[in-house]
TORRO-503793 format. One record per residue: residue number from 1; residue in one letter; x, y, z of N, C-alpha, C in turn. Coordinates in nm, 2 decimals. Each point is the difference from the previous one (the first is absolute). Layout:
BEGIN
     i   aa      nc1      nc2      nc3     cac1     cac2     cac3      cc1      cc2      cc3
   NUM    A        X        Y        Z        X        Y        Z        X        Y        Z
...
***
This chain:
BEGIN
     i   aa      nc1      nc2      nc3     cac1     cac2     cac3      cc1      cc2      cc3
     1    M    -5.90     4.70     6.03    -0.12     0.08    -0.03    -0.03     0.09     0.12
     2    Y     0.04    -0.04     0.12    -0.03     0.08     0.12     0.08     0.13    -0.01
     3    A     0.13    -0.01    -0.04     0.08     0.12    -0.01    -0.06     0.10    -0.10
     4    L    -0.05    -0.05    -0.11    -0.06     0.09    -0.10    -0.12     0.08     0.05
     5    L    -0.08    -0.07     0.08    -0.12     0.06     0.05     0.02     0.09     0.13
     6    H     0.11    -0.03     0.07     0.02     0.08     0.13     0.12     0.09     0.00
     7    D     0.07     0.01    -0.11     0.12     0.09    -0.01    -0.03     0.09    -0.12
     8    P    -0.03     0.13     0.03    -0.03     0.09    -0.11     0.11     0.00    -0.11
     9    M     0.13     0.00     0.05     0.11     0.01    -0.10     0.00    -0.12    -0.09
    10    Q    -0.03    -0.12     0.05    -0.01    -0.12    -0.09    -0.11     0.02    -0.10
    11    L    -0.11     0.05     0.04    -0.11     0.02    -0.09     0.03     0.10    -0.11
    12    I     0.07     0.11     0.04     0.04     0.11    -0.09     0.10    -0.06    -0.10
    13    S     0.10    -0.08     0.05     0.10    -0.05    -0.09    -0.06    -0.10    -0.10
    14    F    -0.10    -0.08     0.05    -0.07    -0.09    -0.09    -0.07     0.07    -0.11
    15    V    -0.06     0.11     0.03    -0.07     0.08    -0.11     0.10     0.06    -0.10
    16    G     0.11     0.05     0.05     0.11     0.05    -0.09     0.05    -0.11    -0.09
    17    A     0.03    -0.12     0.06     0.05    -0.11    -0.08    -0.10    -0.05    -0.10
    18    L    -0.13     0.00     0.04    -0.10    -0.04    -0.09    -0.02     0.09    -0.12
    19    M     0.02     0.13     0.02    -0.01     0.10    -0.11     0.11    -0.03    -0.10
    20    I     0.12    -0.02     0.05     0.11    -0.03    -0.10    -0.02    -0.13    -0.07
    21    L    -0.04    -0.10     0.07    -0.03    -0.13    -0.06    -0.11     0.00    -0.10
    22    I    -0.10     0.08     0.02    -0.11     0.02    -0.10     0.05     0.06    -0.13
    23    A     0.09     0.10     0.02     0.06     0.07    -0.12     0.09    -0.10    -0.07
    24    Y     0.08    -0.07     0.07     0.09    -0.10    -0.06    -0.07    -0.11    -0.07
    25    A    -0.10    -0.06     0.07    -0.08    -0.11    -0.07    -0.07     0.05    -0.12
    26    G    -0.06     0.12     0.01    -0.08     0.06    -0.11     0.09     0.01    -0.12
    27    H     0.12     0.05     0.02     0.10     0.02    -0.11     0.04    -0.14    -0.06
    28    Q     0.04    -0.09     0.09     0.05    -0.13    -0.04    -0.11    -0.08    -0.08
    29    L    -0.13     0.02     0.04    -0.11    -0.08    -0.06    -0.06     0.08    -0.12
    30    G     0.06     0.11    -0.03    -0.04     0.08    -0.12    -0.13     0.07     0.02
    31    R    -0.04     0.03     0.12    -0.12     0.07     0.03     0.02     0.14     0.05
    32    M     0.13     0.04     0.01     0.02     0.14     0.04     0.12     0.05    -0.08
    33    N    -0.01     0.12    -0.05     0.10     0.06    -0.08     0.10     0.07     0.10
    34    P     0.13    -0.04     0.00     0.09     0.06     0.09     0.02     0.15    -0.02
    35    R    -0.05     0.06    -0.10     0.00     0.15    -0.02    -0.12     0.06     0.05
    36    S    -0.10    -0.07     0.05    -0.13     0.06     0.04     0.02     0.06     0.14
    37    A    -0.09     0.10     0.02     0.00     0.07     0.13    -0.03    -0.10     0.11
    38    T    -0.09    -0.09    -0.02    -0.04    -0.10     0.10     0.12    -0.08     0.04
    39    Y     0.07    -0.06    -0.09     0.12    -0.08     0.03     0.10     0.08     0.08
    40    N     0.03     0.12    -0.04     0.10     0.08     0.07    -0.04     0.05     0.13
    41    L    -0.13     0.03     0.01    -0.05     0.04     0.13    -0.01    -0.11     0.10
    42    L    -0.04    -0.12    -0.04     0.01    -0.12     0.09     0.14    -0.02     0.05
    43    N     0.10     0.01    -0.09     0.14    -0.02     0.04     0.04     0.11     0.09
    44    A    -0.03     0.13    -0.03     0.05     0.11     0.08    -0.06     0.00     0.14
    45    F    -0.13    -0.02     0.01    -0.07     0.00     0.13     0.03    -0.12     0.08
    46    G     0.01    -0.12    -0.07     0.04    -0.12     0.07     0.13     0.01     0.06
    47    S     0.10     0.05    -0.08     0.14     0.01     0.05     0.01     0.11     0.10
    48    G    -0.08     0.11    -0.01     0.00     0.10     0.10    -0.05    -0.05     0.13
    49    I    -0.10    -0.08     0.00    -0.05    -0.06     0.13     0.11    -0.09     0.06
    50    L     0.06    -0.09    -0.08     0.11    -0.08     0.05     0.12     0.08     0.05
    51    G     0.03     0.11    -0.07     0.11     0.08     0.04    -0.03     0.06     0.14
    52    Y    -0.13     0.05     0.02    -0.04     0.05     0.13     0.02    -0.11     0.11
    53    V    -0.05    -0.12    -0.03     0.01    -0.11     0.10     0.14    -0.03     0.03
    54    A     0.09     0.02    -0.10     0.15    -0.04     0.02     0.06     0.10     0.10
    55    F    -0.06     0.11     0.03     0.05     0.10     0.10    -0.02    -0.05     0.14
    56    F    -0.09    -0.09     0.03    -0.04    -0.04     0.13     0.01    -0.15     0.02
    57    P     0.10    -0.06     0.04     0.14     0.05     0.03     0.07     0.03    -0.13
    58    F     0.09     0.09     0.01     0.08     0.05    -0.12     0.08    -0.12    -0.06
    59    K    -0.02    -0.02    -0.13     0.07    -0.10    -0.08     0.05     0.07    -0.12
    60    L     0.13     0.04     0.00     0.06     0.09    -0.11    -0.02    -0.06    -0.14
    61    G     0.02    -0.13    -0.02    -0.01    -0.06    -0.13    -0.14     0.01    -0.06
    62    F    -0.10    -0.02     0.09    -0.14     0.01    -0.05    -0.04     0.14    -0.02
    63    V     0.05     0.09     0.08    -0.03     0.14    -0.02     0.05     0.05    -0.13
    64    I     0.12    -0.04    -0.03     0.06     0.04    -0.13    -0.07    -0.06    -0.12
    65    L    -0.03    -0.13     0.01    -0.07    -0.07    -0.11    -0.14     0.06    -0.02
    66    E    -0.07     0.02     0.10    -0.14     0.05    -0.02     0.00     0.14    -0.04
    67    T     0.09     0.08     0.05     0.00     0.14    -0.04     0.04     0.02    -0.15
    68    A     0.09    -0.08    -0.04     0.04     0.00    -0.14    -0.11    -0.05    -0.09
    69    W    -0.08    -0.10     0.05    -0.11    -0.05    -0.08    -0.11     0.10    -0.01
    70    V    -0.02     0.08     0.10    -0.10     0.11    -0.01     0.04     0.10    -0.11
    71    F     0.12     0.05     0.01     0.05     0.10    -0.09     0.00    -0.05    -0.15
    72    I     0.05    -0.12    -0.01     0.00    -0.06    -0.14    -0.14    -0.02    -0.06
    73    S    -0.09    -0.04     0.09    -0.14    -0.02    -0.05    -0.06     0.13    -0.04
    74    F     0.02     0.11     0.08    -0.06     0.13    -0.04     0.07     0.05    -0.12
    75    Y     0.13    -0.01    -0.01     0.08     0.04    -0.11    -0.05    -0.06    -0.13
    76    A    -0.02    -0.14     0.00    -0.05    -0.07    -0.11    -0.13     0.05    -0.05
    77    M    -0.09     0.02     0.10    -0.13     0.05    -0.03     0.00     0.14    -0.07
    78    F     0.07     0.09     0.06     0.00     0.13    -0.05     0.08     0.01    -0.13
    79    R     0.10    -0.07    -0.02     0.07    -0.01    -0.12    -0.09    -0.04    -0.12
    80    Y    -0.07    -0.11     0.03    -0.09    -0.05    -0.10    -0.11     0.10    -0.04
    81    R    -0.05     0.06     0.11    -0.11     0.11    -0.02     0.05     0.11    -0.08
    82    A     0.13     0.05     0.03     0.06     0.11    -0.08     0.02    -0.03    -0.14
    83    R     0.04    -0.12    -0.03     0.02    -0.05    -0.14    -0.13    -0.01    -0.07
    84    K    -0.10    -0.05     0.07    -0.13    -0.02    -0.06    -0.07     0.13    -0.04
    85    S     0.02     0.11     0.08    -0.06     0.13    -0.02     0.07     0.08    -0.10
    86    S     0.13    -0.04    -0.04     0.08     0.08    -0.10    -0.05    -0.03    -0.14
***
């Protein structure tokens, strides 16, 4: 708990992970539609935060994973919105 309170990167990464876990749990428990903007924004911003944290110190695997997660989340959200408006 000490590290979380005294290391800003730990706190930032905790917030990012929490955002992704909220979306995941919401979907798995049937409380969040995976096509909703909320679900995709939680995933996109949570993984964006974790991707940022993975740069300091640089961890290639996590940077690739989190960057892909951001783009896939935004793609899914905009694809669904485009179909819905058609």
